[in-house]
FIKOLZA-1660 file (N, C-alpha, C; in steps of 0.1 Angstrom, whole numbers, plus 5000, padded with zeros to 4 digits):
% residues 197
   i   px   py   pz ch aa at
   1 0816 7260 6003  A  M  N
   1 0802 7250 5998  A  M CA
   1 0787 7262 5992  A  M  C
   2 0784 7258 5978  A  I  N
   2 0773 7264 5975  A  I CA
   2 0765 7259 5977  A  I  C
   3 0751 7267 5983  A  S  N
   3 0740 7264 5994  A  S CA
   3 0728 7261 5984  A  S  C
   4 0727 7277 5978  A  V  N
   4 0718 7278 5967  A  V CA
   4 0719 7287 5960  A  V  C
   5 0714 7283 5946  A  L  N
   5 0714 7289 5936  A  L CA
   5 0696 7294 5929  A  L  C
   6 0699 7311 5927  A  S  N
   6 0691 7318 5924  A  S CA
   6 0697 7324 5915  A  S  C
   7 0686 7321 5901  A  G  N
   7 0685 7329 5884  A  G CA
   7 0681 7328 5878  A  G  C
   8 0686 7329 5866  A  R  N
   8 0676 7325 5857  A  R CA
   8 0678 7307 5843  A  R  C
   9 0672 7303 5846  A  L  N
   9 0674 7289 5841  A  L CA
   9 0680 7295 5823  A  L  C
  10 0688 7283 5821  A  L  N
  10 0692 7288 5806  A  L CA
  10 0692 7276 5798  A  L  C
  11 0690 7264 5804  A  E  N
  11 0688 7252 5797  A  E CA
  11 0682 7243 5805  A  E  C
  12 0677 7231 5799  A  M  N
  12 0674 7221 5809  A  M CA
  12 0673 7210 5801  A  M  C
  13 0678 7198 5810  A  G  N
  13 0679 7182 5804  A  G CA
  13 0670 7175 5811  A  G  C
  14 0670 7162 5806  A  A  N
  14 0661 7150 5814  A  A CA
  14 0669 7148 5831  A  A  C
  15 0680 7154 5831  A  S  N
  15 0689 7150 5846  A  S CA
  15 0694 7166 5847  A  S  C
  16 0697 7172 5843  A  S  N
  16 0702 7184 5844  A  S CA
  16 0696 7197 5845  A  S  C
  17 0703 7206 5847  A  A  N
  17 0696 7223 5846  A  A CA
  17 0715 7229 5845  A  A  C
  18 0712 7244 5838  A  V  N
  18 0719 7256 5837  A  V CA
  18 0709 7266 5839  A  V  C
  19 0721 7269 5858  A  V  N
  19 0712 7282 5859  A  V CA
  19 0725 7293 5862  A  V  C
  20 0717 7301 5854  A  S  N
  20 0732 7315 5853  A  S CA
  20 0728 7323 5863  A  S  C
  21 0738 7326 5874  A  C  N
  21 0738 7338 5884  A  C CA
  21 0751 7347 5885  A  C  C
  22 0749 7355 5884  A  S  N
  22 0755 7369 5879  A  S CA
  22 0764 7366 5869  A  S  C
  23 0760 7363 5859  A  G  N
  23 0770 7359 5849  A  G CA
  23 0779 7344 5850  A  G  C
  24 0773 7335 5858  A  V  N
  24 0780 7324 5859  A  V CA
  24 0766 7317 5856  A  V  C
  25 0772 7307 5845  A  G  N
  25 0764 7292 5847  A  G CA
  25 0765 7285 5853  A  G  C
  26 0761 7275 5864  A  F  N
  26 0763 7266 5867  A  F CA
  26 0753 7251 5863  A  F  C
  27 0765 7241 5859  A  Y  N
  27 0755 7225 5853  A  Y CA
  27 0755 7225 5866  A  Y  C
  28 0738 7219 5870  A  V  N
  28 0734 7211 5880  A  V CA
  28 0727 7200 5879  A  V  C
  29 0728 7185 5881  A  N  N
  29 0722 7175 5882  A  N CA
  29 0713 7177 5892  A  N  C
  30 0701 7174 5889  A  I  N
  30 0685 7175 5893  A  I CA
  30 0678 7162 5887  A  I  C
  31 0670 7152 5905  A  P  N
  31 0663 7143 5900  A  P CA
  31 0654 7153 5889  A  P  C
  32 0646 7138 5884  A  S  N
  32 0635 7141 5875  A  S CA
  32 0625 7144 5877  A  S  C
  33 0624 7147 5888  A  S  N
  33 0608 7149 5897  A  S CA
  33 0616 7162 5897  A  S  C
  34 0625 7173 5897  A  V  N
  34 0623 7184 5902  A  V CA
  34 0621 7193 5891  A  V  C
  35 0622 7184 5874  A  L  N
  35 0622 7195 5866  A  L CA
  35 0605 7204 5863  A  L  C
  36 0596 7196 5872  A  G  N
  36 0577 7198 5869  A  G CA
  36 0581 7214 5873  A  G  C
  37 0589 7218 5887  A  S  N
  37 0584 7224 5896  A  S CA
  37 0595 7239 5888  A  S  C
  38 0606 7235 5879  A  L  N
  38 0613 7248 5873  A  L CA
  38 0604 7258 5860  A  L  C
  39 0612 7266 5857  A  P  N
  39 0603 7276 5849  A  P CA
  39 0602 7266 5833  A  P  C
  40 0599 7277 5825  A  E  N
  40 0605 7274 5813  A  E CA
  40 0619 7280 5810  A  E  C
  41 0623 7274 5807  A  V  N
  41 0639 7288 5797  A  V CA
  41 0637 7298 5798  A  V  C
  42 0644 7305 5806  A  G  N
  42 0649 7320 5807  A  G CA
  42 0638 7327 5820  A  G  C
  43 0631 7315 5826  A  G  N
  43 0630 7323 5837  A  G CA
  43 0634 7323 5853  A  G  C
  44 0633 7327 5858  A  E  N
  44 0640 7330 5874  A  E CA
  44 0637 7315 5880  A  E  C
  45 0646 7310 5887  A  C  N
  45 0647 7297 5895  A  C CA
  45 0650 7295 5906  A  C  C
  46 0650 7288 5918  A  T  N
  46 0659 7288 5929  A  T CA
  46 0664 7273 5934  A  T  C
  47 0676 7266 5928  A  L  N
  47 0672 7254 5941  A  L CA
  47 0684 7252 5952  A  L  C
  48 0680 7240 5959  A  Y  N
  48 0692 7242 5971  A  Y CA
  48 0698 7232 5966  A  Y  C
  49 0711 7234 5966  A  T  N
  49 0724 7228 5960  A  T CA
  49 0734 7217 5973  A  T  C
  50 0738 7206 5967  A  H  N
  50 0744 7200 5977  A  H CA
  50 0761 7198 5963  A  H  C
  51 0771 7203 5967  A  L  N
  51 0780 7204 5963  A  L CA
  51 0792 7187 5965  A  L  C
  52 0791 7188 5957  A  A  N
  52 0799 7167 5958  A  A CA
  52 0815 7171 5955  A  A  C
  53 0825 7167 5961  A  V  N
  53 0839 7167 5963  A  V CA
  53 0849 7159 5958  A  V  C
  54 0852 7152 5943  A  R  N
  54 0853 7144 5942  A  R CA
  54 0869 7145 5939  A  R  C
  55 0880 7137 5939  A  E  N
  55 0898 7137 5930  A  E CA
  55 0896 7143 5918  A  E  C
  56 0881 7137 5908  A  D  N
  56 0885 7144 5895  A  D CA
  56 0876 7153 5891  A  D  C
  57 0869 7156 5897  A  A  N
  57 0855 7165 5897  A  A CA
  57 0850 7170 5910  A  A  C
  58 0840 7186 5901  A  L  N
  58 0832 7193 5914  A  L CA
  58 0818 7190 5912  A  L  C
  59 0808 7183 5918  A  E  N
  59 0795 7178 5911  A  E CA
  59 0784 7186 5916  A  E  C
  60 0776 7192 5906  A  L  N
  60 0765 7200 5917  A  L CA
  60 0754 7195 5916  A  L  C
  61 0741 7191 5928  A  Y  N
  61 0731 7187 5928  A  Y CA
  61 0720 7197 5930  A  Y  C
  62 0712 7198 5925  A  G  N
  62 0703 7207 5928  A  G CA
  62 0685 7201 5930  A  G  C
  63 0681 7210 5940  A  F  N
  63 0668 7207 5946  A  F CA
  63 0656 7211 5946  A  F  C
  64 0645 7209 5947  A  E  N
  64 0634 7217 5948  A  E CA
  64 0636 7224 5967  A  E  C
  65 0638 7218 5969  A  S  N
  65 0635 7223 5985  A  S CA
  65 0644 7216 5996  A  S  C
  66 0649 7224 6003  A  A  N
  66 0659 7223 6014  A  A CA
  66 0663 7204 6021  A  A  C
  67 0644 7201 6022  A  R  N
  67 0638 7185 6029  A  R CA
  67 0642 7172 6020  A  R  C
  68 0647 7182 6006  A  Q  N
  68 0649 7168 5992  A  Q CA
  68 0659 7172 5992  A  Q  C
  69 0671 7181 5999  A  R  N
  69 0686 7182 5997  A  R CA
  69 0686 7176 6008  A  R  C
  70 0679 7174 6017  A  E  N
  70 0686 7169 6031  A  E CA
  70 0679 7154 6029  A  E  C
  71 0672 7146 6024  A  I  N
  71 0666 7133 6020  A  I CA
  71 0683 7130 6012  A  I  C
  72 0686 7135 6002  A  F  N
  72 0698 7132 5992  A  F CA
  72 0711 7130 6006  A  F  C
  73 0714 7139 6010  A  R  N
  73 0728 7137 6022  A  R CA
  73 0723 7124 6027  A  R  C
  74 0715 7120 6031  A  R  N
  74 0711 7108 6042  A  R CA
  74 0711 7096 6034  A  R  C
  75 0710 7103 6020  A  L  N
  75 0709 7084 6008  A  L CA
  75 0724 7087 6006  A  L  C
  76 0730 7095 6001  A  I  N
  76 0745 7093 5997  A  I CA
  76 0755 7089 6010  A  I  C
  77 0748 7092 6022  A  G  N
  77 0754 7087 6032  A  G CA
  77 0754 7069 6039  A  G  C
  78 0745 7068 6030  A  V  N
  78 0742 7049 6027  A  V CA
  78 0758 7039 6021  A  V  C
  79 0756 7033 6031  A  T  N
  79 0772 7026 6022  A  T CA
  79 0768 7022 6009  A  T  C
  80 0774 7023 5999  A  G  N
  80 0766 7018 5987  A  G CA
  80 0764 7026 5978  A  G  C
  81 0758 7034 5985  A  V  N
  81 0748 7045 5978  A  V CA
  81 0759 7058 5966  A  V  C
  82 0754 7058 5956  A  G  N
  82 0760 7070 5950  A  G CA
  82 0747 7078 5949  A  G  C
  83 0760 7092 5946  A  P  N
  83 0749 7105 5940  A  P CA
  83 0733 7097 5929  A  P  C
  84 0742 7091 5920  A  K  N
  84 0733 7086 5905  A  K CA
  84 0719 7075 5912  A  K  C
  85 0724 7071 5924  A  S  N
  85 0712 7062 5929  A  S CA
  85 0708 7072 5937  A  S  C
  86 0709 7079 5941  A  A  N
  86 0704 7088 5950  A  A CA
  86 0692 7101 5943  A  A  C
  87 0698 7101 5931  A  L  N
  87 0690 7109 5922  A  L CA
  87 0676 7100 5916  A  L  C
  88 0680 7087 5915  A  A  N
  88 0673 7079 5906  A  A CA
  88 0659 7077 5921  A  A  C
  89 0666 7075 5931  A  I  N
  89 0654 7075 5940  A  I CA
  89 0640 7086 5944  A  I  C
  90 0654 7101 5942  A  L  N
  90 0645 7111 5946  A  L CA
  90 0637 7109 5930  A  L  C
  91 0637 7110 5923  A  S  N
  91 0630 7107 5907  A  S CA
  91 0619 7098 5909  A  S  C
  92 0621 7089 5914  A  L  N
  92 0614 7082 5914  A  L CA
  92 0598 7082 5926  A  L  C
  93 0604 7087 5937  A  Y  N
  93 0598 7090 5947  A  Y CA
  93 0596 7103 5954  A  Y  C
  94 0586 7110 5960  A  D  N
  94 0590 7117 5965  A  D CA
  94 0594 7119 5981  A  D  C
  95 0596 7128 5990  A  A  N
  95 0602 7121 6007  A  A CA
  95 0595 7120 6011  A  A  C
  96 0580 7120 6014  A  D  N
  96 0571 7113 6020  A  D CA
  96 0570 7097 6020  A  D  C
  97 0574 7092 6008  A  R  N
  97 0572 7080 6003  A  R CA
  97 0583 7074 6007  A  R  C
  98 0589 7081 6002  A  I  N
  98 0607 7078 6010  A  I CA
  98 0607 7075 6023  A  I  C
  99 0599 7085 6032  A  A  N
  99 0602 7083 6047  A  A CA
  99 0595 7070 6052  A  A  C
 100 0586 7069 6043  A  L  N
 100 0572 7062 6044  A  L CA
 100 0575 7048 6045  A  L  C
 101 0581 7046 6031  A  S  N
 101 0590 7031 6029  A  S CA
 101 0601 7026 6037  A  S  C
 102 0607 7034 6042  A  V  N
 102 0619 7033 6050  A  V CA
 102 0615 7029 6067  A  V  C
 103 0601 7036 6073  A  A  N
 103 0596 7035 6086  A  A CA
 103 0590 7019 6082  A  A  C
 104 0581 7017 6067  A  A  N
 104 0573 7004 6069  A  A CA
 104 0587 6992 6067  A  A  C
 105 0600 6996 6063  A  G  N
 105 0605 6984 6062  A  G CA
 105 0601 6981 6050  A  G  C
 106 0597 6986 6039  A  D  N
 106 0595 6981 6029  A  D CA
 106 0610 6983 6019  A  D  C
 107 0617 6974 6022  A  H  N
 107 0634 6979 6006  A  H CA
 107 0628 6974 5989  A  H  C
 108 0617 6971 5995  A  K  N
 108 0611 6964 5980  A  K CA
 108 0613 6976 5970  A  K  C
 109 0600 6986 5981  A  A  N
 109 0603 6999 5968  A  A CA
 109 0608 7003 5964  A  A  C
 110 0626 7006 5973  A  F  N
 110 0636 7009 5964  A  F CA
 110 0642 7001 5951  A  F  C
 111 0639 6985 5953  A  T  N
 111 0645 6980 5941  A  T CA
 111 0643 6986 5927  A  T  C
 112 0628 6994 5929  A  A  N
 112 0623 7001 5915  A  A CA
 112 0627 7009 5911  A  A  C
 113 0641 7017 5918  A  C  N
 113 0648 7023 5912  A  C CA
 113 0663 7021 5902  A  C  C
 114 0664 7022 5895  A  A  N
 114 0674 7023 5883  A  A CA
 114 0688 7026 5894  A  A  C
 115 0695 7009 5893  A  G  N
 115 0709 7012 5902  A  G CA
 115 0709 7005 5913  A  G  C
 116 0696 7001 5921  A  V  N
 116 0693 6996 5932  A  V CA
 116 0682 6984 5932  A  V  C
 117 0696 6971 5938  A  G  N
 117 0696 6965 5933  A  G CA
 117 0691 6955 5949  A  G  C
 118 0682 6945 5955  A  P  N
 118 0678 6937 5965  A  P CA
 118 0685 6942 5975  A  P  C
 119 0698 6939 5978  A  K  N
 119 0710 6940 5988  A  K CA
 119 0711 6955 5989  A  K  C
 120 0714 6960 5982  A  L  N
 120 0714 6979 5983  A  L CA
 120 0697 6982 5990  A  L  C
 121 0689 6982 5982  A  A  N
 121 0674 6984 5991  A  A CA
 121 0671 6980 6004  A  A  C
 122 0676 6969 6015  A  Q  N
 122 0681 6961 6022  A  Q CA
 122 0686 6975 6032  A  Q  C
 123 0701 6975 6028  A  R  N
 123 0709 6982 6034  A  R CA
 123 0705 7001 6037  A  R  C
 124 0694 7007 6027  A  I  N
 124 0690 7017 6027  A  I CA
 124 0678 7015 6041  A  I  C
 125 0671 7008 6038  A  V  N
 125 0658 7010 6051  A  V CA
 125 0668 7004 6062  A  V  C
 126 0675 6995 6062  A  L  N
 126 0684 6992 6075  A  L CA
 126 0690 7005 6083  A  L  C
 127 0697 7014 6071  A  E  N
 127 0711 7021 6079  A  E CA
 127 0700 7033 6079  A  E  C
 128 0689 7037 6071  A  L  N
 128 0680 7047 6074  A  L CA
 128 0668 7046 6086  A  L  C
 129 0667 7035 6090  A  K  N
 129 0661 7038 6102  A  K CA
 129 0656 7047 6116  A  K  C
 130 0672 7041 6116  A  D  N
 130 0675 7051 6126  A  D CA
 130 0676 7064 6126  A  D  C
 131 0677 7069 6115  A  K  N
 131 0678 7081 6112  A  K CA
 131 0665 7093 6105  A  K  C
 132 0657 7084 6107  A  L  N
 132 0639 7084 6099  A  L CA
 132 0635 7101 6105  A  L  C
 133 0641 7104 6122  A  G  N
 133 0632 7115 6128  A  G CA
 133 0635 7125 6115  A  G  C
 134 0648 7130 6115  A  G  N
 134 0651 7142 6104  A  G CA
 134 0646 7138 6093  A  G  C
 135 0644 7124 6084  A  L  N
 135 0643 7124 6071  A  L CA
 135 0626 7125 6075  A  L  C
 136 0619 7124 6085  A  A  N
 136 0605 7123 6080  A  A CA
 136 0603 7140 6087  A  A  C
 137 0608 7149 6094  A  S  N
 137 0604 7160 6098  A  S CA
 137 0595 7171 6095  A  S  C
 138 0592 7163 6080  A  G  N
 138 0588 7175 6071  A  G CA
 138 0571 7164 6070  A  G  C
 139 0568 7155 6073  A  L  N
 139 0557 7148 6069  A  L CA
 139 0544 7155 6080  A  L  C
 140 0534 7153 6075  A  D  N
 140 0521 7156 6082  A  D CA
 140 0521 7148 6092  A  D  C
 141 0507 7150 6105  A  S  N
 141 0508 7131 6110  A  S CA
 141 0503 7125 6107  A  S  C
 142 0494 7128 6097  A  V  N
 142 0491 7113 6093  A  V CA
 142 0499 7106 6085  A  V  C
 143 0511 7109 6075  A  S  N
 143 0516 7101 6069  A  S CA
 143 0531 7099 6079  A  S  C
 144 0528 7108 6089  A  A  N
 144 0543 7101 6093  A  A CA
 144 0541 7092 6102  A  A  C
 145 0524 7090 6105  A  A  N
 145 0523 7080 6119  A  A CA
 145 0533 7067 6117  A  A  C
 146 0532 7064 6132  A  P  N
 146 0546 7051 6127  A  P CA
 146 0534 7040 6125  A  P  C
 147 0544 7025 6123  A  L  N
 147 0533 7013 6114  A  L CA
 147 0530 7008 6131  A  L  C
 148 0510 7005 6125  A  P  N
 148 0509 6999 6136  A  P CA
 148 0516 6994 6145  A  P  C
 149 0508 6994 6158  A  Q  N
 149 0513 6981 6171  A  Q CA
 149 0506 6972 6177  A  Q  C
 150 0489 6984 6180  A  A  N
 150 0485 6977 6186  A  A CA
 150 0478 6963 6179  A  A  C
 151 0478 6958 6185  A  P  N
 151 0471 6936 6175  A  P CA
 151 0459 6935 6167  A  P  C
 152 0451 6948 6169  A  A  N
 152 0436 6947 6157  A  A CA
 152 0452 6957 6140  A  A  C
 153 0456 6967 6146  A  S  N
 153 0465 6972 6135  A  S CA
 153 0472 6961 6129  A  S  C
 154 0477 6958 6136  A  A  N
 154 0489 6951 6134  A  A CA
 154 0483 6937 6122  A  A  C
 155 0471 6929 6130  A  E  N
 155 0464 6918 6123  A  E CA
 155 0462 6926 6109  A  E  C
 156 0457 6932 6113  A  A  N
 156 0451 6944 6094  A  A CA
 156 0458 6941 6088  A  A  C
 157 0471 6946 6091  A  L  N
 157 0484 6952 6084  A  L CA
 157 0486 6940 6075  A  L  C
 158 0489 6927 6083  A  A  N
 158 0495 6913 6076  A  A CA
 158 0484 6910 6066  A  A  C
 159 0471 6912 6073  A  A  N
 159 0466 6909 6058  A  A CA
 159 0463 6911 6048  A  A  C
 160 0466 6930 6049  A  L  N
 160 0466 6942 6038  A  L CA
 160 0477 6931 6026  A  L  C
 161 0487 6932 6038  A  V  N
 161 0500 6923 6031  A  V CA
 161 0498 6911 6019  A  V  C
 162 0490 6902 6031  A  S  N
 162 0488 6891 6022  A  S CA
 162 0480 6891 6012  A  S  C
 163 0471 6904 6009  A  L  N
 163 0465 6904 5996  A  L CA
 163 0473 6910 5986  A  L  C
 164 0483 6914 5984  A  G  N
 164 0489 6917 5981  A  G CA
 164 0496 6932 5980  A  G  C
 165 0493 6941 5989  A  F  N
 165 0497 6957 5990  A  F CA
 165 0513 6955 5998  A  F  C
 166 0520 6962 5990  A  S  N
 166 0533 6963 5999  A  S CA
 166 0528 6967 6020  A  S  C
 167 0544 6967 6022  A  N  N
 167 0539 6973 6039  A  N CA
 167 0539 6988 6033  A  N  C
 168 0541 6991 6027  A  T  N
 168 0544 7007 6025  A  T CA
 168 0524 7012 6021  A  T  C
 169 0521 7005 6018  A  E  N
 169 0508 7009 6011  A  E CA
 169 0498 7005 6021  A  E  C
 170 0503 6991 6025  A  A  N
 170 0493 6993 6038  A  A CA
 170 0493 6997 6050  A  A  C
 171 0504 7002 6057  A  A  N
 171 0505 7014 6065  A  A CA
 171 0501 7025 6060  A  A  C
 172 0502 7032 6048  A  E  N
 172 0497 7044 6048  A  E CA
 172 0483 7045 6049  A  E  C
 173 0472 7037 6045  A  A  N
 173 0461 7031 6045  A  A CA
 173 0456 7036 6060  A  A  C
 174 0464 7022 6070  A  L  N
 174 0459 7019 6080  A  L CA
 174 0463 7031 6089  A  L  C
 175 0471 7044 6086  A  A  N
 175 0476 7057 6093  A  A CA
 175 0467 7063 6094  A  A  C
 176 0454 7062 6084  A  K  N
 176 0445 7075 6080  A  K CA
 176 0434 7067 6089  A  K  C
 177 0433 7057 6092  A  Q  N
 177 0421 7050 6100  A  Q CA
 177 0418 7049 6118  A  Q  C
 178 0409 7051 6124  A  P  N
 178 0407 7054 6138  A  P CA
 178 0410 7047 6145  A  P  C
 179 0421 7043 6150  A  P  N
 179 0430 7031 6158  A  P CA
 179 0420 7026 6169  A  P  C
 180 0406 7028 6169  A  E  N
 180 0401 7021 6178  A  E CA
 180 0391 7011 6173  A  E  C
 181 0389 7012 6165  A  L  N
 181 0385 7003 6150  A  L CA
 181 0391 6988 6153  A  L  C
 182 0380 6974 6152  A  S  N
 182 0387 6966 6153  A  S CA
 182 0393 6961 6137  A  S  C
 183 0405 6948 6139  A  A  N
 183 0408 6943 6128  A  A CA
 183 0402 6947 6116  A  A  C
 184 0388 6934 6117  A  E  N
 184 0378 6938 6104  A  E CA
 184 0375 6948 6097  A  E  C
 185 0375 6960 6107  A  E  N
 185 0372 6972 6102  A  E CA
 185 0380 6976 6097  A  E  C
 186 0393 6980 6099  A  L  N
 186 0407 6984 6094  A  L CA
 186 0407 6976 6081  A  L  C
 187 0402 6966 6081  A  I  N
 187 0408 6958 6066  A  I CA
 187 0396 6962 6057  A  I  C
 188 0385 6968 6065  A  T  N
 188 0373 6973 6050  A  T CA
 188 0376 6980 6049  A  T  C
 189 0380 6990 6056  A  R  N
 189 0378 7008 6053  A  R CA
 189 0393 7009 6044  A  R  C
 190 0404 7001 6050  A  S  N
 190 0416 7003 6046  A  S CA
 190 0417 6999 6026  A  S  C
 191 0409 6992 6028  A  L  N
 191 0404 6982 6011  A  L CA
 191 0399 6995 6004  A  L  C
 192 0388 7004 6013  A  K  N
 192 0381 7008 6002  A  K CA
 192 0389 7020 5999  A  K  C
 193 0395 7027 6009  A  L  N
 193 0408 7038 6004  A  L CA
 193 0415 7035 5994  A  L  C
 194 0424 7021 5996  A  L  N
 194 0432 7014 5984  A  L CA
 194 0427 7015 5971  A  L  C
 195 0413 7012 5974  A  A  N
 195 0407 7008 5958  A  A CA
 195 0402 7023 5950  A  A  C
 196 0405 7035 5957  A  K  N
 196 0406 7044 5953  A  K CA
 196 0415 7047 5942  A  K  C
 197 0427 7043 5946  A  R  N
 197 0444 7043 5938  A  R CA
 197 0445 7044 5925  A  R  C
% end
């Protein structure tokens, strides 16, 4: 199993890179979000990799961190999610956003990704919900906060969603507020936070 590649970047495409390690060039599929963390061609780089073994091919997938690789592995473990769909999700969202969307039950967030329809998006949330502990391990205390459960927070969450915000956006804003506030105060403060985006 190839776990990490460290070497010189020989080529870079929209969704791939070629890394030279000890004279061997490895072709690696990468999410587009990783491109920004790679050096210029000729520079040294490190990618955390996952080797997918199929009957007709060996495919290497590369990520900027071990955590991003772990999320990729969790995603391809979902029924119906292949490597291409998992890369599309990681190209659009960072690890925190994926974990928060799953925690909030916001399956609509995943339908924005190429190759992910409504049914598959619902399955991603359903199958990863119980596995969120490992998925969210790198989140800080604010973004890792669970969905609000207190009556005031639940009321504020429903109000924000009715105003057009997604479950994820609303939950993220509410998680940053002091829990002892009233529903009205939570809504007001969350709206101010959301308006700054």
